[in-house]
Jmol script that loads the backbone (N, CA, C; Angstrom):
load data "model"
ATOM      1  N   UNK A   1      36.782  25.994  60.509  1.00  0.00           N
ATOM      2  CA  UNK A   1      37.236  26.875  61.564  1.00  0.00           C
ATOM      3  C   UNK A   1      36.089  27.815  61.915  1.00  0.00           C
ATOM      4  N   UNK A   2      35.916  28.059  63.181  1.00  0.00           N
ATOM      5  CA  UNK A   2      34.886  28.955  63.675  1.00  0.00           C
ATOM      6  C   UNK A   2      35.547  30.215  64.230  1.00  0.00           C
ATOM      7  N   UNK A   3      34.729  31.235  64.508  1.00  0.00           N
ATOM      8  CA  UNK A   3      35.324  32.460  65.016  1.00  0.00           C
ATOM      9  C   UNK A   3      34.350  33.244  65.883  1.00  0.00           C
ATOM     10  N   UNK A   4      34.926  34.162  66.632  1.00  0.00           N
ATOM     11  CA  UNK A   4      34.176  35.072  67.505  1.00  0.00           C
ATOM     12  C   UNK A   4      34.201  36.493  66.962  1.00  0.00           C
ATOM     13  N   UNK A   5      34.479  36.655  65.695  1.00  0.00           N
ATOM     14  CA  UNK A   5      34.667  37.982  65.127  1.00  0.00           C
ATOM     15  C   UNK A   5      33.423  38.854  65.287  1.00  0.00           C
ATOM     16  N   UNK A   6      32.260  38.320  64.974  1.00  0.00           N
ATOM     17  CA  UNK A   6      31.029  39.116  65.085  1.00  0.00           C
ATOM     18  C   UNK A   6      30.832  39.618  66.516  1.00  0.00           C
ATOM     19  N   UNK A   7      31.053  38.748  67.469  1.00  0.00           N
ATOM     20  CA  UNK A   7      30.865  39.138  68.873  1.00  0.00           C
ATOM     21  C   UNK A   7      31.871  40.215  69.281  1.00  0.00           C
ATOM     22  N   UNK A   8      33.128  40.057  68.907  1.00  0.00           N
ATOM     23  CA  UNK A   8      34.138  41.070  69.228  1.00  0.00           C
ATOM     24  C   UNK A   8      33.766  42.409  68.612  1.00  0.00           C
ATOM     25  N   UNK A   9      33.343  42.368  67.357  1.00  0.00           N
ATOM     26  CA  UNK A   9      32.978  43.592  66.648  1.00  0.00           C
ATOM     27  C   UNK A   9      31.778  44.263  67.318  1.00  0.00           C
ATOM     28  N   UNK A  10      30.772  43.487  67.655  1.00  0.00           N
ATOM     29  CA  UNK A  10      29.576  44.048  68.293  1.00  0.00           C
ATOM     30  C   UNK A  10      29.877  44.580  69.692  1.00  0.00           C
ATOM     31  N   UNK A  11      30.767  43.911  70.416  1.00  0.00           N
ATOM     32  CA  UNK A  11      31.145  44.384  71.754  1.00  0.00           C
ATOM     33  C   UNK A  11      31.759  45.776  71.696  1.00  0.00           C
ATOM     34  N   UNK A  12      32.421  46.079  70.587  1.00  0.00           N
ATOM     35  CA  UNK A  12      33.046  47.399  70.434  1.00  0.00           C
ATOM     36  C   UNK A  12      32.187  48.347  69.607  1.00  0.00           C
ATOM     37  N   UNK A  13      30.980  47.906  69.262  1.00  0.00           N
ATOM     38  CA  UNK A  13      30.031  48.729  68.504  1.00  0.00           C
ATOM     39  C   UNK A  13      30.640  49.244  67.197  1.00  0.00           C
ATOM     40  N   UNK A  14      31.219  48.310  66.445  1.00  0.00           N
ATOM     41  CA  UNK A  14      31.861  48.624  65.171  1.00  0.00           C
ATOM     42  C   UNK A  14      31.091  47.919  64.057  1.00  0.00           C
ATOM     43  N   UNK A  15      30.812  48.625  62.991  1.00  0.00           N
ATOM     44  CA  UNK A  15      30.134  48.004  61.864  1.00  0.00           C
ATOM     45  C   UNK A  15      31.121  47.179  61.051  1.00  0.00           C
ATOM     46  N   UNK A  16      30.600  46.317  60.213  1.00  0.00           N
ATOM     47  CA  UNK A  16      31.456  45.529  59.324  1.00  0.00           C
ATOM     48  C   UNK A  16      32.259  46.458  58.425  1.00  0.00           C
ATOM     49  N   UNK A  17      31.613  47.498  57.928  1.00  0.00           N
ATOM     50  CA  UNK A  17      32.290  48.447  57.040  1.00  0.00           C
ATOM     51  C   UNK A  17      33.426  49.177  57.757  1.00  0.00           C
ATOM     52  N   UNK A  18      33.179  49.590  59.005  1.00  0.00           N
ATOM     53  CA  UNK A  18      34.219  50.283  59.766  1.00  0.00           C
ATOM     54  C   UNK A  18      35.407  49.364  60.024  1.00  0.00           C
ATOM     55  N   UNK A  19      35.123  48.128  60.407  1.00  0.00           N
ATOM     56  CA  UNK A  19      36.201  47.178  60.660  1.00  0.00           C
ATOM     57  C   UNK A  19      37.008  46.940  59.390  1.00  0.00           C
ATOM     58  N   UNK A  20      36.310  46.714  58.296  1.00  0.00           N
ATOM     59  CA  UNK A  20      36.990  46.464  57.018  1.00  0.00           C
ATOM     60  C   UNK A  20      37.911  47.631  56.657  1.00  0.00           C
ATOM     61  N   UNK A  21      37.411  48.834  56.793  1.00  0.00           N
ATOM     62  CA  UNK A  21      38.215  50.013  56.457  1.00  0.00           C
ATOM     63  C   UNK A  21      39.432  50.124  57.373  1.00  0.00           C
ATOM     64  N   UNK A  22      39.235  49.859  58.648  1.00  0.00           N
ATOM     65  CA  UNK A  22      40.331  49.989  59.619  1.00  0.00           C
ATOM     66  C   UNK A  22      41.443  48.972  59.417  1.00  0.00           C
ATOM     67  N   UNK A  23      41.127  47.804  58.874  1.00  0.00           N
ATOM     68  CA  UNK A  23      42.178  46.794  58.696  1.00  0.00           C
ATOM     69  C   UNK A  23      42.574  46.608  57.231  1.00  0.00           C
ATOM     70  N   UNK A  24      41.965  47.372  56.340  1.00  0.00           N
ATOM     71  CA  UNK A  24      42.377  47.343  54.939  1.00  0.00           C
ATOM     72  C   UNK A  24      41.832  46.184  54.133  1.00  0.00           C
ATOM     73  N   UNK A  25      40.563  45.866  54.343  1.00  0.00           N
ATOM     74  CA  UNK A  25      39.930  44.813  53.557  1.00  0.00           C
ATOM     75  C   UNK A  25      38.540  45.293  53.155  1.00  0.00           C
ATOM     76  N   UNK A  26      37.723  44.397  52.648  1.00  0.00           N
ATOM     77  CA  UNK A  26      36.383  44.777  52.221  1.00  0.00           C
ATOM     78  C   UNK A  26      35.334  44.293  53.214  1.00  0.00           C
ATOM     79  N   UNK A  27      34.183  44.932  53.176  1.00  0.00           N
ATOM     80  CA  UNK A  27      33.068  44.510  54.030  1.00  0.00           C
ATOM     81  C   UNK A  27      32.659  43.085  53.678  1.00  0.00           C
ATOM     82  N   UNK A  28      32.688  42.753  52.393  1.00  0.00           N
ATOM     83  CA  UNK A  28      32.312  41.404  51.967  1.00  0.00           C
ATOM     84  C   UNK A  28      33.234  40.353  52.601  1.00  0.00           C
ATOM     85  N   UNK A  29      34.498  40.655  52.708  1.00  0.00           N
ATOM     86  CA  UNK A  29      35.439  39.731  53.350  1.00  0.00           C
ATOM     87  C   UNK A  29      35.062  39.522  54.818  1.00  0.00           C
ATOM     88  N   UNK A  30      34.730  40.607  55.514  1.00  0.00           N
ATOM     89  CA  UNK A  30      34.323  40.507  56.922  1.00  0.00           C
ATOM     90  C   UNK A  30      33.062  39.655  57.039  1.00  0.00           C
ATOM     91  N   UNK A  31      32.098  39.882  56.159  1.00  0.00           N
ATOM     92  CA  UNK A  31      30.863  39.097  56.161  1.00  0.00           C
ATOM     93  C   UNK A  31      31.172  37.612  56.008  1.00  0.00           C
ATOM     94  N   UNK A  32      32.010  37.276  55.039  1.00  0.00           N
ATOM     95  CA  UNK A  32      32.344  35.872  54.767  1.00  0.00           C
ATOM     96  C   UNK A  32      33.088  35.230  55.936  1.00  0.00           C
ATOM     97  N   UNK A  33      33.965  35.968  56.569  1.00  0.00           N
ATOM     98  CA  UNK A  33      34.692  35.440  57.726  1.00  0.00           C
ATOM     99  C   UNK A  33      33.725  35.216  58.890  1.00  0.00           C
ATOM    100  N   UNK A  34      32.859  36.189  59.153  1.00  0.00           N
ATOM    101  CA  UNK A  34      31.907  36.046  60.265  1.00  0.00           C
ATOM    102  C   UNK A  34      30.982  34.856  60.069  1.00  0.00           C
ATOM    103  N   UNK A  35      30.607  34.573  58.842  1.00  0.00           N
ATOM    104  CA  UNK A  35      29.725  33.441  58.548  1.00  0.00           C
ATOM    105  C   UNK A  35      30.485  32.119  58.473  1.00  0.00           C
ATOM    106  N   UNK A  36      31.801  32.172  58.675  1.00  0.00           N
ATOM    107  CA  UNK A  36      32.686  31.005  58.555  1.00  0.00           C
ATOM    108  C   UNK A  36      32.633  30.393  57.165  1.00  0.00           C
ATOM    109  N   UNK A  37      32.317  31.219  56.166  1.00  0.00           N
ATOM    110  CA  UNK A  37      32.334  30.776  54.765  1.00  0.00           C
ATOM    111  C   UNK A  37      33.741  30.872  54.194  1.00  0.00           C
ATOM    112  N   UNK A  38      34.569  31.645  54.866  1.00  0.00           N
ATOM    113  CA  UNK A  38      35.917  31.893  54.367  1.00  0.00           C
ATOM    114  C   UNK A  38      36.871  32.003  55.542  1.00  0.00           C
ATOM    115  N   UNK A  39      37.995  31.328  55.426  1.00  0.00           N
ATOM    116  CA  UNK A  39      39.048  31.472  56.422  1.00  0.00           C
ATOM    117  C   UNK A  39      39.959  32.609  55.979  1.00  0.00           C
ATOM    118  N   UNK A  40      40.329  33.484  56.898  1.00  0.00           N
ATOM    119  CA  UNK A  40      41.197  34.594  56.518  1.00  0.00           C
ATOM    120  C   UNK A  40      42.624  34.112  56.294  1.00  0.00           C
ATOM    121  N   UNK A  41      43.361  34.894  55.543  1.00  0.00           N
ATOM    122  CA  UNK A  41      44.791  34.618  55.412  1.00  0.00           C
ATOM    123  C   UNK A  41      45.428  34.841  56.782  1.00  0.00           C
ATOM    124  N   UNK A  42      46.613  34.320  56.960  1.00  0.00           N
ATOM    125  CA  UNK A  42      47.316  34.520  58.228  1.00  0.00           C
ATOM    126  C   UNK A  42      47.523  36.009  58.484  1.00  0.00           C
ATOM    127  N   UNK A  43      47.882  36.754  57.454  1.00  0.00           N
ATOM    128  CA  UNK A  43      48.113  38.190  57.610  1.00  0.00           C
ATOM    129  C   UNK A  43      46.847  38.898  58.077  1.00  0.00           C
ATOM    130  N   UNK A  44      45.710  38.539  57.499  1.00  0.00           N
ATOM    131  CA  UNK A  44      44.450  39.177  57.889  1.00  0.00           C
ATOM    132  C   UNK A  44      44.041  38.761  59.303  1.00  0.00           C
ATOM    133  N   UNK A  45      44.239  37.501  59.642  1.00  0.00           N
ATOM    134  CA  UNK A  45      43.928  37.035  60.996  1.00  0.00           C
ATOM    135  C   UNK A  45      44.760  37.798  62.027  1.00  0.00           C
ATOM    136  N   UNK A  46      46.019  38.016  61.715  1.00  0.00           N
ATOM    137  CA  UNK A  46      46.889  38.761  62.636  1.00  0.00           C
ATOM    138  C   UNK A  46      46.479  40.224  62.733  1.00  0.00           C
ATOM    139  N   UNK A  47      46.050  40.821  61.610  1.00  0.00           N
ATOM    140  CA  UNK A  47      45.559  42.205  61.639  1.00  0.00           C
ATOM    141  C   UNK A  47      44.330  42.319  62.534  1.00  0.00           C
ATOM    142  N   UNK A  48      43.430  41.351  62.420  1.00  0.00           N
ATOM    143  CA  UNK A  48      42.225  41.357  63.253  1.00  0.00           C
ATOM    144  C   UNK A  48      42.590  41.232  64.732  1.00  0.00           C
ATOM    145  N   UNK A  49      43.499  40.325  65.040  1.00  0.00           N
ATOM    146  CA  UNK A  49      43.928  40.142  66.430  1.00  0.00           C
ATOM    147  C   UNK A  49      44.566  41.416  66.967  1.00  0.00           C
ATOM    148  N   UNK A  50      45.387  42.048  66.154  1.00  0.00           N
ATOM    149  CA  UNK A  50      46.027  43.292  66.578  1.00  0.00           C
ATOM    150  C   UNK A  50      44.981  44.391  66.768  1.00  0.00           C
ATOM    151  N   UNK A  51      44.037  44.477  65.859  1.00  0.00           N
ATOM    152  CA  UNK A  51      43.002  45.505  65.951  1.00  0.00           C
ATOM    153  C   UNK A  51      42.210  45.374  67.256  1.00  0.00           C
ATOM    154  N   UNK A  52      41.831  44.144  67.600  1.00  0.00           N
ATOM    155  CA  UNK A  52      41.043  43.918  68.818  1.00  0.00           C
ATOM    156  C   UNK A  52      41.915  43.726  70.059  1.00  0.00           C
ATOM    157  N   UNK A  53      43.225  43.734  69.855  1.00  0.00           N
ATOM    158  CA  UNK A  53      44.186  43.588  70.953  1.00  0.00           C
ATOM    159  C   UNK A  53      43.963  42.288  71.728  1.00  0.00           C
ATOM    160  N   UNK A  54      43.823  41.200  70.966  1.00  0.00           N
ATOM    161  CA  UNK A  54      43.653  39.873  71.545  1.00  0.00           C
ATOM    162  C   UNK A  54      44.553  38.892  70.805  1.00  0.00           C
ATOM    163  N   UNK A  55      44.759  37.742  71.398  1.00  0.00           N
ATOM    164  CA  UNK A  55      45.482  36.668  70.734  1.00  0.00           C
ATOM    165  C   UNK A  55      44.611  36.137  69.598  1.00  0.00           C
ATOM    166  N   UNK A  56      45.218  35.776  68.507  1.00  0.00           N
ATOM    167  CA  UNK A  56      44.466  35.292  67.348  1.00  0.00           C
ATOM    168  C   UNK A  56      43.592  34.091  67.715  1.00  0.00           C
ATOM    169  N   UNK A  57      44.024  33.305  68.701  1.00  0.00           N
ATOM    170  CA  UNK A  57      43.246  32.133  69.133  1.00  0.00           C
ATOM    171  C   UNK A  57      41.975  32.522  69.875  1.00  0.00           C
ATOM    172  N   UNK A  58      41.875  33.789  70.296  1.00  0.00           N
ATOM    173  CA  UNK A  58      40.645  34.260  70.920  1.00  0.00           C
ATOM    174  C   UNK A  58      39.596  34.621  69.869  1.00  0.00           C
ATOM    175  N   UNK A  59      40.016  34.728  68.621  1.00  0.00           N
ATOM    176  CA  UNK A  59      39.084  35.026  67.525  1.00  0.00           C
ATOM    177  C   UNK A  59      38.754  33.760  66.749  1.00  0.00           C
ATOM    178  N   UNK A  60      39.775  33.011  66.382  1.00  0.00           N
ATOM    179  CA  UNK A  60      39.593  31.843  65.517  1.00  0.00           C
ATOM    180  C   UNK A  60      39.896  30.555  66.273  1.00  0.00           C
ATOM    181  N   UNK A  61      39.029  29.551  66.074  1.00  0.00           N
ATOM    182  CA  UNK A  61      39.210  28.282  66.769  1.00  0.00           C
ATOM    183  C   UNK A  61      38.582  27.163  65.956  1.00  0.00           C
ATOM    184  N   UNK A  62      39.011  25.965  66.246  1.00  0.00           N
ATOM    185  CA  UNK A  62      38.450  24.778  65.621  1.00  0.00           C
ATOM    186  C   UNK A  62      37.488  24.164  66.617  1.00  0.00           C
ATOM    187  N   UNK A  63      36.302  23.866  66.168  1.00  0.00           N
ATOM    188  CA  UNK A  63      35.293  23.273  67.036  1.00  0.00           C
ATOM    189  C   UNK A  63      35.596  21.784  67.174  1.00  0.00           C
ATOM    190  N   UNK A  64      36.292  21.409  68.227  1.00  0.00           N
ATOM    191  CA  UNK A  64      36.718  20.019  68.404  1.00  0.00           C
ATOM    192  C   UNK A  64      35.557  19.091  68.708  1.00  0.00           C
ATOM    193  N   UNK A  65      34.483  19.604  69.294  1.00  0.00           N
ATOM    194  CA  UNK A  65      33.308  18.767  69.560  1.00  0.00           C
ATOM    195  C   UNK A  65      32.704  18.311  68.246  1.00  0.00           C
ATOM    196  N   UNK A  66      32.541  19.234  67.304  1.00  0.00           N
ATOM    197  CA  UNK A  66      31.993  18.895  65.987  1.00  0.00           C
ATOM    198  C   UNK A  66      32.903  17.920  65.265  1.00  0.00           C
ATOM    199  N   UNK A  67      34.213  18.151  65.329  1.00  0.00           N
ATOM    200  CA  UNK A  67      35.151  17.248  64.658  1.00  0.00           C
ATOM    201  C   UNK A  67      35.048  15.843  65.227  1.00  0.00           C
ATOM    202  N   UNK A  68      34.930  15.726  66.539  1.00  0.00           N
ATOM    203  CA  UNK A  68      34.816  14.422  67.177  1.00  0.00           C
ATOM    204  C   UNK A  68      33.572  13.700  66.717  1.00  0.00           C
ATOM    205  N   UNK A  69      32.468  14.412  66.604  1.00  0.00           N
ATOM    206  CA  UNK A  69      31.222  13.801  66.142  1.00  0.00           C
ATOM    207  C   UNK A  69      31.332  13.357  64.690  1.00  0.00           C
ATOM    208  N   UNK A  70      32.005  14.154  63.866  1.00  0.00           N
ATOM    209  CA  UNK A  70      32.191  13.805  62.464  1.00  0.00           C
ATOM    210  C   UNK A  70      33.034  12.548  62.336  1.00  0.00           C
ATOM    211  N   UNK A  71      34.078  12.422  63.152  1.00  0.00           N
ATOM    212  CA  UNK A  71      34.937  11.245  63.100  1.00  0.00           C
ATOM    213  C   UNK A  71      34.167   9.993  63.492  1.00  0.00           C
ATOM    214  N   UNK A  72      33.332  10.092  64.543  1.00  0.00           N
ATOM    215  CA  UNK A  72      32.545   8.947  64.993  1.00  0.00           C
ATOM    216  C   UNK A  72      31.553   8.495  63.942  1.00  0.00           C
ATOM    217  N   UNK A  73      30.924   9.452  63.262  1.00  0.00           N
ATOM    218  CA  UNK A  73      29.904   9.089  62.271  1.00  0.00           C
ATOM    219  C   UNK A  73      30.515   8.500  61.010  1.00  0.00           C
ATOM    220  N   UNK A  74      31.793   8.803  60.749  1.00  0.00           N
ATOM    221  CA  UNK A  74      32.428   8.269  59.533  1.00  0.00           C
ATOM    222  C   UNK A  74      33.023   6.873  59.759  1.00  0.00           C
ATOM    223  N   UNK A  75      33.090   6.432  61.024  1.00  0.00           N
ATOM    224  CA  UNK A  75      33.656   5.101  61.339  1.00  0.00           C
ATOM    225  C   UNK A  75      32.656   4.022  61.188  1.00  0.00           C
TER     226      UNK A  75
END
end "model"
wireframe off; spacefill off
backbone 0.3
color backbone group
């Protein structure tokens, strides 16, 4: 799963630490989510969407182009 979290955060001029504090998580969690190393829990994804006042699908998405290429290469 990919995300636009870093871009949303930068558009609002918010640091990782500020975002983490505002939604009740750690800066390390924000770092891992932004790097797509970790998928957030549903509760955390919803908190992020509420914080930025966007639909959760505007933050998190599946890269279907990459998936299609992976499927072709495995056949």
